[in-house]
Structures are given as structure tokens and as C-alpha cells.
VMD Tcl script that draws the C-alpha trace (Angstrom):
set ca {
  {-5.87 -15.49 19.09}
  {-8.44 -12.71 19.34}
  {-9.07 -10.90 16.04}
  {-7.80 -7.34 15.95}
  {-10.37 -4.56 16.24}
  {-10.17 -2.69 12.97}
  {-11.10 0.88 12.31}
  {-12.75 0.79 8.91}
  {-15.39 2.64 6.98}
  {-17.80 1.71 4.24}
  {-17.08 3.14 0.82}
  {-19.17 2.85 -2.32}
  {-17.58 0.09 -4.39}
  {-17.39 2.26 -7.51}
  {-14.84 4.51 -5.78}
  {-12.10 1.87 -5.99}
  {-11.08 3.37 -9.36}
  {-10.45 6.79 -7.80}
  {-8.18 5.26 -5.18}
  {-6.35 3.30 -7.86}
  {-5.82 6.47 -9.93}
  {-4.44 8.24 -6.84}
  {-2.14 5.26 -6.17}
  {-0.85 5.43 -9.74}
  {-0.16 9.15 -9.35}
  {1.83 8.55 -6.16}
  {3.64 5.69 -7.88}
  {4.56 7.78 -10.94}
  {5.70 10.62 -8.68}
  {7.83 8.20 -6.69}
  {9.41 6.79 -9.85}
  {10.11 10.32 -11.09}
  {11.70 11.31 -7.78}
  {13.74 8.10 -7.77}
  {15.08 8.95 -11.24}
  {16.00 12.41 -9.94}
  {17.78 10.92 -6.92}
  {15.29 12.38 -4.45}
  {15.42 9.29 -2.25}
  {13.43 10.47 0.75}
  {10.53 11.92 -1.21}
  {10.49 8.90 -3.53}
  {10.30 6.62 -0.51}
  {7.37 8.42 1.11}
  {5.50 8.46 -2.19}
  {6.04 4.70 -2.58}
  {4.57 4.24 0.91}
  {1.53 6.38 0.05}
  {1.11 4.53 -3.25}
  {1.01 1.20 -1.40}
  {-1.62 2.55 1.00}
  {-3.79 3.86 -1.85}
  {-3.41 0.59 -3.82}
  {-4.57 -1.29 -0.73}
  {-7.56 1.01 -0.32}
  {-8.50 0.42 -3.97}
  {-8.29 -3.33 -3.44}
  {-10.35 -3.49 -0.25}
  {-12.95 -1.11 -1.66}
  {-13.38 -3.19 -4.81}
  {-13.39 -6.48 -2.89}
  {-15.50 -5.47 0.10}
  {-16.65 -1.83 -0.11}
  {-14.47 -0.97 2.90}
  {-11.22 0.83 3.61}
  {-9.09 1.29 6.64}
  {-9.96 4.37 8.68}
  {-7.43 4.15 11.49}
  {-4.19 5.98 12.09}
  {-2.25 2.70 12.31}
  {-1.69 1.84 8.67}
  {-0.40 -1.62 9.52}
  {-3.98 -2.52 10.50}
  {-4.86 -2.51 6.81}
  {-3.11 -5.88 6.49}
  {-5.77 -7.41 8.76}
  {-8.49 -5.73 6.71}
  {-7.14 -7.31 3.53}
  {-7.06 -10.70 5.27}
  {-10.69 -10.25 6.33}
  {-11.85 -8.99 2.94}
  {-10.20 -11.48 0.58}
  {-9.49 -15.19 0.48}
  {-5.69 -15.36 0.50}
  {-3.28 -17.95 -0.83}
  {0.31 -18.46 0.29}
  {1.48 -16.15 -2.53}
  {-1.01 -13.52 -1.37}
  {0.44 -13.65 2.14}
  {3.88 -13.00 0.63}
  {2.47 -9.84 -0.94}
  {1.03 -8.77 2.41}
  {4.41 -9.33 4.05}
  {5.83 -7.01 1.41}
  {3.15 -4.44 2.27}
  {4.11 -4.78 5.94}
  {7.72 -3.94 5.07}
  {6.62 -0.89 3.10}
  {4.35 0.33 5.90}
  {7.11 -0.30 8.44}
  {9.08 2.45 6.73}
  {6.30 5.04 6.90}
  {7.10 6.62 10.26}
  {10.83 6.46 9.65}
  {10.72 8.18 6.28}
  {7.90 10.62 7.07}
  {8.88 11.67 10.58}
  {12.40 10.39 11.17}
  {14.10 13.60 10.11}
  {16.77 11.75 8.15}
  {17.52 11.74 4.46}
  {17.02 8.32 2.90}
  {19.81 6.74 0.91}
  {19.57 5.24 -2.57}
  {19.83 1.78 -1.03}
  {16.90 2.44 1.34}
  {14.80 3.94 -1.45}
  {15.61 1.07 -3.80}
  {14.40 -1.44 -1.21}
  {11.05 0.34 -0.83}
  {10.79 0.75 -4.61}
  {11.32 -2.97 -5.23}
  {8.71 -3.91 -2.63}
  {6.26 -1.36 -4.03}
  {6.69 -2.54 -7.64}
  {6.03 -6.13 -6.61}
  {3.11 -5.14 -4.39}
  {1.60 -2.99 -7.17}
  {1.75 -5.96 -9.57}
  {0.01 -8.18 -7.02}
  {-2.71 -5.61 -6.28}
  {-3.36 -5.01 -9.97}
  {-3.69 -8.75 -10.60}
  {-6.04 -9.11 -7.61}
  {-8.19 -6.17 -8.68}
  {-8.41 -7.57 -12.21}
  {-9.57 -10.94 -10.82}
  {-12.46 -9.41 -8.84}
  {-15.64 -9.22 -10.89}
}
mol new
graphics top color blue
foreach p $ca { graphics top sphere $p radius 0.5 }
foreach p [lrange $ca 0 end-1] q [lrange $ca 1 end] { graphics top cylinder $p $q radius 0.2 }
display resetview
């Protein structure tokens, strides 16, 4: 299979921390909105948190981040930037599920339910844990 052409840009490795801080802010905002039963806004913030966590990871690991409009392409960037185990691929599948909700929640014009938001939240919490562990393991 031909590798996918990725739109990426070089980023100074030290900037990974900024992206991680932004991800944490999105994550905290999502958790706050979830507690306040603002399901749609919580969901979109979880999606943006996952994107920012991924940027932090790829910047720290390879001084690159995705630059394209198709956020699902970031999965291929992670695969190219890091050596991945079976467990890591599970985390990327989780990221794929989160990113699959982006257009629906951001542009779908429908209010998300608690059930839908809870699903994204669970995936984001697990993905966040994986990213944090990965970042911590990169010297």
C-alpha cells in the first residue's frame, strides 16, 4: 500500500509543552462543560484536546505536527513519528473515533446527548493517559 501524503510542518521541539498546556485547557474546559451538562460544547472541546495532545506528542517525538485540514491524517503522522506497539495502535484507534466525531459535533447542527458526550469523554480520558505516558517516555 502506498504511504499517505501527509501535510506536516516542522516545529521547534521545545514547543511541545505549549501544545500540551493548550490540550489541558481544552480538556479541563470539556470536563467543566460535561459537569454542567453542556454535551455539545464538551464534546467539541474533547475533540480539540485530543488534537492538541497529538500535536504535543508528535512535536516532542519528531519536531513535526500535522498541518492539513484532514485531522484524521494525524494518525499516520503518529505512526511515522513513533515506534508503536499493539497497545499504542489501540490508542490510535481511540483517537480515530474521537476525530470521527469532529465534523458531526462541530458542523452537524445537532445537540449532542449525554450518551454521545460520555463516549467521547471516555475515549479522550484514555487517549490523554496514553499520550501523557508516551510523552513522559520520550527523553
